[in-house]
C-alpha positions in Angstrom: 6.9 -45.3 34.7 6.3 -42.3 36.9 8.6 -40.3 34.6 6.6 -41.4 31.6 3.3 -40.4 33.2 4.8 -37.0 34.2 5.9 -36.4 30.6 2.5 -37.4 29.3 0.8 -35.0 31.8 3.1 -32.2 30.7 2.3 -32.8 27.0 -1.4 -32.9 27.6 -1.2 -29.7 29.7 0.8 -28.0 27.0 -1.6 -29.2 24.2 -4.5 -27.6 26.1 -2.6 -24.3 26.4 -1.7 -24.4 22.7 -5.2 -25.6 21.6 -6.5 -23.1 19.1 -9.9 -21.5 19.9 -10.6 -20.4 16.3 -9.8 -21.4 12.8 -7.6 -19.4 10.4 -10.5 -19.2 7.9 -12.7 -17.6 10.6 -10.2 -14.9 11.4 -9.7 -14.2 7.7 -13.5 -14.0 7.1 -13.8 -10.2 7.7 -15.4 -8.1 4.9 -12.3 -6.0 3.9 -13.4 -2.5 2.7 -11.4 -0.4 0.2 -12.0 2.3 -2.4 -14.0 4.5 0.0 -15.4 7.4 -2.0 -17.9 10.2 -1.3 -20.3 11.8 -3.8 -19.2 15.3 -5.0 -22.6 16.6 -3.8 -24.9 15.4 -1.0 -24.1 12.8 1.6 -23.6 9.5 -0.3 -20.7 7.2 0.0 -19.6 3.9 -1.7 -16.9 1.3 -1.2 -15.8 -2.1 -2.4 -15.9 -5.0 0.1 -13.9 -8.2 -0.3 -15.9 -10.9 1.5 -13.8 -14.1 1.3 -13.0 -13.4 -2.3 -16.4 -12.2 -3.3 -15.9 -8.6 -4.2 -18.9 -6.3 -4.4 -19.8 -2.6 -4.2 -21.8 -1.2 -1.2 -23.4 2.2 -0.8 -24.7 4.2 2.1 -26.5 7.5 2.5 -27.7 9.9 5.1 -29.4 9.8 7.6 -29.0 6.1 8.6 -26.0 5.1 6.5 -27.3 1.6 6.1 -24.9 -0.6 4.0 -26.6 -1.7 0.7 -25.0 -4.1 -1.6 -25.6 -3.1 -5.2 -23.6 -5.7 -7.2 -23.9 -9.5 -7.1 -20.4 -11.0 -7.8 -20.7 -14.4 -6.0 -17.4 -16.1 -7.0 -13.9 -16.1 -5.5 -12.5 -15.4 -9.0 -9.7 -13.0 -8.3 -11.2 -10.1 -10.1 -10.6 -7.0 -8.1 -12.8 -3.8 -8.0 -10.9 -0.5 -8.2 -11.2 3.1 -9.4 -14.6 3.6 -7.7 -16.2 7.1 -8.2 -19.6 8.6 -7.8 -20.9 10.9 -10.5 -21.3 14.6 -9.6 -25.1 14.3 -9.7 -24.9 11.3 -7.4 -26.8 8.9 -9.7 -24.0 6.7 -11.1 -21.1 4.7 -9.7 -18.2 3.9 -12.1 -15.6 1.3 -11.4 -13.1 -1.1 -12.9 -13.3 -4.8 -12.6 -10.1 -6.9 -13.2 -6.4 -6.4 -13.3 -3.7 -6.1 -10.5 -3.5 -2.5 -9.6 -0.8 -3.1 -6.9 1.5 -4.7 -9.4 3.9 -3.2 -12.1 1.9 -4.9 -14.8 -1.8 -4.0 -14.5 -2.9 -6.4 -17.2 -5.7 -9.0 -16.8 -5.4 -11.5 -13.9 -6.5 -15.1 -14.3 -6.0 -16.3 -10.7 -8.9 -18.7 -11.1 -7.2 -20.4 -14.1 -10.3 -19.9 -16.2 -10.3 -21.3 -19.7 -11.8 -18.0 -20.8 -9.4 -15.0 -20.9 -10.3 -12.4 -18.3 -10.7 -8.7 -19.1 -10.2 -5.4 -17.5 -13.4 -3.5 -17.9 -14.8 0.0 -17.0 -18.3 -0.5 -15.7 -21.2 1.7 -14.4 -24.2 1.0 -12.2 -26.9 3.2 -10.8 -26.2 4.3 -7.2 -29.3 2.4 -6.2 -28.3 -0.8 -8.0 -29.6 -2.5 -11.1 -28.0 -3.6 -14.3 -24.3 -3.3 -14.7 -23.3 -1.4 -17.8 -20.1 -2.1 -19.7 -18.6 1.2 -20.8 -15.5 -0.5 -22.4 -12.3 -2.4 -21.9 -9.8 -0.2 -20.2 -8.8 1.3 -16.9 -8.6 4.5 -14.8 -12.1 6.0 -15.5 -12.9 9.7 -14.9 -16.5 10.9 -14.9 -17.2 14.3 -16.6 -18.5 17.2 -14.6 -21.9 16.9 -16.2 -22.1 13.2 -15.2 -22.7 12.1 -18.8 -19.4 10.9 -20.1 -16.4 8.9 -18.9 -12.8 9.1 -19.9 -10.6 6.0 -19.5 -7.3 4.6 -20.9 -6.4 1.7 -23.0 -3.1 0.8 -24.6 -1.7 4.3 -23.9 -4.5 6.2 -25.4 -7.5 8.1 -23.9 -11.0 7.0 -24.8 -14.4 8.5 -24.1 -17.8 6.9 -23.8 -21.3 7.8 -22.5 -21.8 6.8 -18.9 -25.1 5.0 -19.8 -23.3 2.7 -22.3 -25.6 3.6 -25.2 -22.7 4.3 -27.6 -19.4 2.5 -27.9 -16.2 4.1 -26.6 -14.0 5.9 -29.1 -10.6 7.6 -28.9 -10.8 11.1 -27.6 -7.6 12.1 -29.4 -4.4 10.6 -30.6 -1.0 11.5 -29.2 2.3 9.5 -29.2 3.6 8.1 -26.0 1.7 6.6 -23.1 -1.1 9.1 -22.3 -2.8 9.3 -18.9 -3.1 11.5 -15.8 -6.1 13.2 -17.5 -8.3 15.8 -15.8 -11.5 17.5 -17.0 -11.5 21.2 -16.9 -14.1 22.6 -14.4 -16.6 23.4 -17.1 -16.1 20.0 -18.8 -15.0 21.5 -22.1 -11.4 20.5 -22.1 -9.1 17.7 -20.9 -5.6 18.1 -19.6 -3.4 15.0 -19.8 0.2 13.7 -19.5 2.0 12.3 -22.5 4.8 10.1 -21.2 7.5 9.7 -23.9 10.0 7.6 -22.0 12.8 10.1 -21.4 10.5 13.1 -21.2 6.8 13.9 -20.7 4.5 16.7 -21.8 1.4 18.1 -20.3 -1.2 18.8 -23.0 -4.8 20.0 -23.4 -7.4 18.5 -25.7 -10.2 20.9 -26.7 -12.0 19.3 -29.7 -11.2 17.4 -32.9 -10.8 20.6 -34.9 -8.2 22.1 -32.5 -4.6 20.7 -32.3 -3.5 19.5 -28.9 -2.0 22.4 -26.9 1.3 21.5 -25.3 2.0 23.4 -22.1 5.6 24.7 -21.8 7.2 21.7 -23.5 10.7 21.0 -22.4 13.3 18.3 -22.0 11.8 17.5 -18.5 9.2 15.1 -17.3 6.0 17.0 -16.5 3.3 15.3 -14.5 0.2 15.6 -12.3 -1.6 18.5 -14.0 -4.4 20.2 -11.9 -6.8 22.9 -13.1 -7.4 26.2 -11.3 -11.0 26.4 -10.0 -11.8 29.0 -12.8 -10.2 26.8 -15.5 -7.9 29.5 -16.6 -4.6 28.0 -15.4 -3.0 24.6 -14.9 -0.3 23.7 -12.4 1.9 20.7 -12.8 5.0 19.0 -11.4 8.3 19.2 -13.4 11.2 16.7 -12.8 14.3 16.3 -14.9 14.2 14.2 -18.0 16.1 10.9 -18.2 19.5 11.8 -19.5 22.6 9.7 -20.6 24.9 11.0 -17.8 26.6 8.3 -15.7 26.0 8.7 -12.0 27.4 6.9 -9.1 25.3 4.0 -8.0 26.2 4.1 -4.3 26.0 7.8 -3.6 22.8 9.6 -2.7 21.6 12.3 -5.0 19.0 15.0 -4.8 16.0 14.3 -7.0 15.0 17.7 -8.3 11.4 18.8 -8.8 9.5 22.0 -9.2 5.9 23.3 -9.5 5.0 25.2 -12.7 1.9 27.0 -13.8 0.6 27.9 -17.3 -2.0 30.3 -18.5 -4.2 28.2 -20.7 -5.2 31.1 -23.0 -1.8 32.6 -23.6 0.4 29.5 -23.1 2.7 31.5 -20.9 4.2 29.3 -18.2 6.5 29.9 -15.2 8.1 28.0 -12.4 6.6 29.2 -9.2 8.5 27.0 -6.7 11.5 24.8 -6.7 12.4 22.2 -4.0 15.5 23.0 -2.0 18.5 21.1 -3.3 18.8 18.7 -0.3 18.4 15.0 -0.1 15.4 15.3 2.2 13.7 17.8 -0.3 13.9 15.3 -3.1 10.7 14.4 -4.9 8.7 12.6 -2.2 8.9 8.8 -2.8 5.7 8.1 -0.8 2.2 7.0 -1.8 0.7 9.9 -3.8 4.1 11.6 -4.5 3.7 15.4 -4.3 -0.2 15.2 -4.0 -0.5 18.4 -6.0 -3.9 20.0 -5.8 -5.3 23.4 -6.6 -7.6 24.7 -3.9 -9.6 28.0 -4.2 -6.7 30.5 -4.1 -3.9 28.2 -3.0 -1.8 25.4 -4.6 -1.3 22.6 -2.1 1.4 19.9 -2.2 3.4 17.4 0.0 7.1 17.8 0.7 9.6 15.8 2.8 12.0 18.7 3.2 11.9 19.0 7.0 12.3 15.3 7.5 8.6 14.4 7.6 6.0 14.2 4.8 3.9 17.4 5.3 1.3 19.5 3.6 2.3 22.9 2.3 0.3 25.6 0.5 1.5 28.4 -1.8 0.0 31.3 -3.7 -0.4 30.7 -7.5 2.4 33.3 -8.1 4.8 31.4 -5.8 4.6 33.6 -2.8 3.3 33.0 0.7 4.5 29.3 1.1 3.1 27.9 4.3 3.7 24.7 6.2 0.2 23.5 7.1 1.0 20.4 9.2 4.1 21.1 11.4 5.4 18.3 13.7 7.2 15.0 13.9 4.7 12.8 12.1 3.7 12.1 8.5 0.5 12.8 6.5 -1.1 10.5 3.9 -4.4 9.6 2.3 -4.9 13.3 1.5 -8.3 14.5 0.1 -9.4 18.0 -0.8 -13.1 18.8 0.0 -15.4 19.7 -2.9 -15.5 23.3 -1.5 -11.7 23.4 -2.1 -11.3 25.0 1.4 -10.4 22.0 3.6 -8.0 19.1 3.4 -8.6 15.9 5.3 -5.9 13.3 5.8 -4.5 10.5 8.1 -1.5 11.0 10.3 0.4 9.0 12.9 0.1 11.5 15.7 -2.1 12.2 18.7 -2.3 12.6 22.5 -1.1 9.1 23.1 2.6 8.4 22.6 1.8 5.1 20.9 -0.1 7.0 18.2 3.2 7.0 16.3 2.1 3.5 15.3 -1.6 4.3 14.7 -3.4 6.4 12.2 -6.0 9.1 13.1 -7.9 11.6 10.9 -7.3 15.3 10.8 -8.4 18.3 8.8 -6.7 21.6 8.0 -7.6 24.7 6.0 -5.7 25.3 2.8 -4.7 28.8 3.8 -3.7 28.4 7.5 -2.0 25.9 9.8 -5.1 25.2 11.9 -4.9 21.4 11.9 -7.7 19.8 14.0 -8.2 16.1 15.0 -11.3 14.4 13.7 -10.6 11.1 15.5 -8.5 10.0 18.4 -8.1 7.1 20.8 -6.6 3.6 20.4 -8.1 2.8 17.1 -6.9 3.0 13.5 -8.6 5.5 11.2 -7.4 5.9 7.6 -8.5 6.8 4.1 -10.8 9.7 5.1 -13.2 11.4 2.7 -15.5 14.4 3.0 -19.1 14.4 2.1 -20.3 16.5 -0.9 -21.9 19.0 1.5 -18.5 19.4 3.3 -20.2 18.7 6.7 -19.6 15.0 7.3 -16.4 13.0 7.4 -15.9 9.3 6.7 -13.0 6.9 7.1 -12.0 3.3 7.3 -12.0 2.4 11.0 -10.4 -0.5 12.9 -9.2 -1.4 16.4 -6.7 -4.0 17.6 -9.6 -6.5 17.8 -12.1 -5.3 15.2 -11.3 -5.3 11.5 -11.8 -2.3 9.2 -15.3 -0.9 8.5 -16.4 2.3 6.9 -17.4 4.8 9.6 -18.8 8.3 10.2 -16.5 10.4 12.4 -17.4 13.6 14.3 -16.5 15.2 17.6 -13.0 13.6 17.7 -14.3 10.0 17.5 -16.0 7.3 15.4 -19.7 7.9 16.0 -21.2 5.3 13.7 -19.8 2.1 12.1 -21.3 1.2 8.7 -21.8 -2.4 7.7 -21.0 -3.9 11.1 -23.5 -6.7 10.4 -21.3 -7.8 7.5 -18.7 -9.3 9.9 -19.6 -13.0 10.2 -20.9 -14.2 13.5 -18.0 -16.7 13.8 -15.4 -14.0 13.6 -13.4 -14.4 16.8 -13.3 -10.8 17.9 -13.1 -11.7 21.6 -10.1 -13.9 21.0 -8.0 -11.1 19.5 -5.1 -9.8 21.5 -4.0 -6.2 21.8 -0.4 -5.8 20.6 2.0 -3.7 22.7 4.4 -1.1 21.2 8.0 -1.9 21.9 11.4 -0.4 21.0 14.9 -1.7 21.1 18.3 -1.0 19.5 20.1 -2.6 16.6 23.8 -3.2 16.7 24.7 0.2 15.1 22.4 2.0 17.6 19.5 2.5 15.3 16.1 2.4 17.1 13.9 -0.4 16.0 10.1 -0.3 16.5 7.6 -3.1 16.7 4.4 -4.5 18.0 4.5 -7.5 20.4 1.6 -10.0 20.3 1.6 -12.1 23.4 -0.7 -15.1 24.1 -3.3 -14.6 26.8 -1.9 -17.6 28.6 1.9 -17.4 28.7 4.0 -20.4 29.5 7.6 -21.1 30.2 9.9 -21.6 27.2 7.4 -19.8 24.8 8.2 -20.3 21.1 8.3 -17.0 19.2 8.1 -15.6 15.7 9.5 -12.5 14.0 7.1 -11.1 11.4 8.7 -8.9 8.7 6.4 -6.7 6.5 7.0 -6.0 2.8 7.2 -2.7 0.9 9.6 -1.8 2.4 8.0 1.6 2.7 5.2 0.5 4.9 4.4 0.6 8.6 2.6 -1.9 10.7 0.1 -0.6 13.3 -1.2 -1.4 16.8 -4.4 -2.7 15.1 -5.7 -4.0 11.9 -3.9 -2.6 8.9 -5.9 -0.6 6.3 -4.1 -2.3 3.4 -5.5 -5.6 2.3 -2.2 -7.5 2.0 -1.2 -6.6 5.6 -4.6 -7.1 7.1 -4.1 -10.8 6.1 -0.8 -10.8 7.9 -2.3 -9.2 10.9 -4.9 -11.9 11.0 -2.2 -14.6 10.7 -0.2 -13.0 13.5 -3.4 -13.2 15.7 -3.8 -16.8 14.7 -0.2 -17.7 15.5 -0.6 -16.1 18.9 -3.7 -18.1 19.5 -1.7 -21.2 18.7 0.7 -20.3 21.5 3.4 -18.2 19.8 4.7 -14.8 20.8 4.9 -12.7 17.7 7.0 -9.6 17.1 6.0 -7.5 14.1 9.1 -5.4 13.2 9.0 -1.9 11.8 12.6 -1.8 10.4 14.4 1.1 8.8 13.3 1.7 5.2 9.7 1.8 6.5 7.5 4.9 6.8 6.2 6.5 10.0 9.4 7.5 11.7 10.8 10.3 9.5 13.1 10.7 6.5 16.3 9.4 8.0 14.6 6.2 9.1 12.8 5.9 5.7 15.9 6.6 3.6 18.9 5.2 5.5 22.4 4.8 4.0 23.6 1.4 2.9 20.2 -0.2 2.7 18.8 -2.8 0.3 21.2 -3.8 -2.5 23.7 -1.2 -1.2 24.5 -3.1 2.0 21.3 -4.3 3.6 21.8 -2.2 6.6 18.2 -2.7 7.5 18.9 -6.4 8.2 20.5 -5.3 11.5 17.0 -4.4 12.7 15.7 -7.9 11.9 18.6 -9.6 13.7 18.0 -7.3 16.6 14.4 -8.3 16.7 15.4 -12.0 17.0 17.9 -11.2 19.7 15.5 -9.0 21.6 12.9 -11.8 21.6 15.5 -14.3 22.7 16.4 -12.2 25.7 12.8 -11.9 26.9 11.7 -13.8 30.0 9.9 -17.0 29.2 10.9 -17.1 25.5 12.8 -20.2 24.3 15.7 -18.7 22.4 16.1 -22.0 20.5 12.6 -21.8 19.1 12.5 -18.4 17.3 11.1 -18.5 13.8 10.6 -15.8 11.1 8.3 -15.2 8.2 7.6 -12.4 5.8 6.4 -11.6 2.2 7.9 -9.6 -0.6 10.6 -7.3 1.0 9.8 -9.2 4.1 10.6 -12.4 2.3 14.0 -10.9 1.3 14.8 -10.1 4.9 13.5 -13.5 6.1 15.8 -15.2 3.6 18.8 -13.1 4.8 18.0 -14.1 8.4 17.9 -17.8 7.5 21.0 -17.6 5.4 23.1 -15.4 7.8 21.8 -16.4 11.2 20.4 -19.9 11.2 21.5 -20.3 14.8 19.2 -17.5 15.8 16.3 -18.2 13.5 15.3 -21.9 13.8 12.9 -22.0 10.9 11.3 -19.6 8.4 8.9 -18.9 5.6 10.2 -16.9 2.6 7.0 -15.7 0.7 7.8 -14.3 -2.7 11.0 -12.7 -1.6 13.9 -11.2 -3.5 16.7 -13.6 -3.0 19.3 -12.2 -5.4 19.9 -8.4 -5.5 22.6 -8.6 -8.1 21.7 -7.2 -11.5 23.8 -5.9 -14.4 24.3 -2.2 -14.2 25.1 -1.9 -17.9 22.5 -0.1 -20.0 22.6 0.0 -23.7 24.1 3.3 -24.9 25.5 4.3 -21.6 28.9 3.9 -20.0 29.0 1.9 -16.8 28.8 3.9 -13.6 32.2 4.7 -12.1 31.4 2.5 -9.0 29.6 -0.3 -10.9 32.0 -3.0 -10.0 31.9 -2.1 -6.3 28.1 -1.7 -6.4 27.8 -5.2 -7.9 30.0 -6.7 -5.2 27.9 -5.1 -2.5 24.6 -6.1 -4.1 25.8 -9.7 -4.2 26.8 -9.6 -0.5 23.4 -8.1 0.2 21.7 -11.1 -1.4 20.4 -14.2 0.5 21.8 -16.5 -2.2 25.3 -15.5 -1.0 24.7 -17.4 2.2 23.6 -20.7 0.9 26.5 -22.5 2.6 25.5 -21.2 6.1 21.8 -21.6 5.5 20.8 -24.6 7.7 17.4 -23.7 9.2 14.2 -25.4 7.8 12.7 -23.3 5.1 9.4 -23.0 3.3 9.4 -21.1 0.0 6.0 -19.7 -1.3 5.4 -18.0 -4.6 2.7 -17.4 -7.2 3.8 -17.6 -10.7 1.9 -14.5 -12.1 3.7 -12.2 -9.6 4.0 -8.7 -11.1 6.1 -7.3 -8.2 8.8 -10.0 -7.5 9.8 -12.2 -10.4 8.9 -15.9 -9.9 12.4 -16.6 -11.0 13.7 -15.3 -7.7 12.2 -18.4 -6.0 13.1 -20.7 -8.9 16.8 -19.7 -8.6 16.8 -20.2 -4.8 15.2 -23.6 -5.2 17.8 -24.7 -7.7 20.6 -23.6 -5.4 19.1 -25.6 -2.6 18.8 -28.6 -4.8 22.4 -28.3 -6.0 23.4 -28.2 -2.3 21.1 -31.1 -1.5 19.5 -29.0 1.1 16.0 -30.2 1.9 13.3 -27.5 1.8 9.6 -27.2 1.4 7.6 -25.2 -1.1 4.2 -24.1 -2.1 3.6 -22.8 -5.7 0.4 -21.0 -6.6 -0.3 -21.1 -10.4 -1.8 -18.0 -12.1 -2.2 -15.8 -9.0 -0.3 -12.6 -8.3 1.7 -11.0 -5.5 -1.5 -10.0 -3.8 -3.4 -13.3 -3.5 -6.3 -12.2 -5.7 -8.2 -15.3 -4.7 -9.2 -15.6 -1.1 -8.7 -19.3 -1.2 -5.1 -18.8 -2.2 -4.5 -16.3 0.6 -6.0 -18.7 3.0 -3.8 -21.5 1.6 -0.6 -19.5 2.0 -1.5 -18.5 5.6 -2.4 -22.0 6.5 0.9 -23.4 5.0 2.9 -20.7 6.9 1.2 -21.4 10.2 1.4 -25.2 9.9 5.1 -25.1 8.9 6.1 -22.8 11.8 4.0 -24.9 14.3 5.5 -28.1 13.0 9.1 -26.9 13.1 9.0 -24.8 16.3 6.3 -26.1 18.5 5.6 -29.8 17.7 9.2 -30.7 18.4 9.0 -29.7 22.0 
């Protein structure tokens, strides 16, 4: 009897410790901001805010920068807002509504399962609000320098329409291939564009209907990213090799060549002004934004990975005077050139604090000298900076470990004003958020693994724990709210899991960004050996060795690439990982290497064997841990069939598993209600399998 009472007392005590103090919906109720833009002149900004699925545009202007909502979309319908821009005269905002711009197929999204087919539309609205004008069906709008016209794309062609919508859109010109990457000339009289023709691509200039398209230095290469010189007399662009029929080794690493070329628009004379060194590190940068080619006043600016970190360089238009603008062991991203074309602003993972390696702060640098200066510092996250049109004020998206992202004004090395703080709901549990701790440990092969450790405010003996694995894989999780919407949801879920009583370790494994080229591009990773899985296993083992952690109650979850590594963990190491949630993961890395018209690669057979051994489906027979599979069936990033195949294999094995299928949504949970449903299912499953069995 006494023993029974003691057990009852212990259970009641444990339930009080594990009692959640906030709901998952409340911690996901933040108004996530994106698409922060500044007007080319003056001090106006705009951004899109996702408030529990209701996506709207907000504006703010000097001197008070009060957030003003100018659209009234009141449904959680899964229609995203992208491509925001403010016209040069500051009177219009142009944007796109619809589509999935984080997926490989940017077509319309019907996440709400509407009986009426959704569209992707280019829209305009006055900066002060009012009637929304439909410019046309299409994507990727670009406002003309005189603020009167808009270019946009549809079905591989470039269209033009008046910004006020008084005339229907029409084709600007015709060219074969998929045409995009268009840029107005500084005077607004011409348009440079890219014509992608599968195995090669040209840069062309459209002048008027009477003048044939001018092709700039056409070759057998793929030309891309054209930028005009400030005087409109020249164009610079990136040149990479065309797609040939040569048969390369699959498993060996190869330099991906690229160069910068310029062309005189009047004469058509072109030349290569710079070629990347022929090293693996100096390959075309496979990071967001690629080479980030821009033409400043008297310099051409670009990003290169050649010294082992993604850095900004400038060069004279004749190819001389190349200068590293941002030296150091850190990476730059979110790069913007000021309207005066003298100053670059960007985010970087560096600062006075050693843990800034896992943060983002804002910096500026001149285009002609390496005089990098911090615009923000401290223990927060500052990303996606922009410069006001008067080139005097800087803005960014700002967060901390406790507070979600908000637009902000930065000056004097710190955030001086948050914009739209009142949009955070009163029930958002900011005081309940924990501050994650930066940790490091070693994988079996000696690789350093990085992570953030979320610990409950009230620790107990035999704490259950969870390894969180991000997707990408070229992403980095931070010591605060992530400025990407997908990972902000996961950050909120991690906070909720900690509030339930779990210890959570978010792992920054090799293949991710933030730690240099060799970490980002390791040998034998992915389908070539899954070397990065060592980091995930090391995370589980590190947790298991921590004081107070119950080594028999360690779970794992992750989405996309994180789902792939979660599945590998459950298949290969069920004794270490007691339960897991595989969210739209890649479960089979094997694919035929045969391509029509090409001989198979010399190592195709070996590569296929390694790809199969790198696939979670190869470990079905040792997969014993309880598993929840989650997938949306309009996923444009990971084929829904990946989960169908895994489910069939489980069924053939008579292995019981749980699942959640989301009809019509995509990889990015376009509907807030679906993102909430996925997070709730993940938390309930892990709690039931790891905590309720105590």
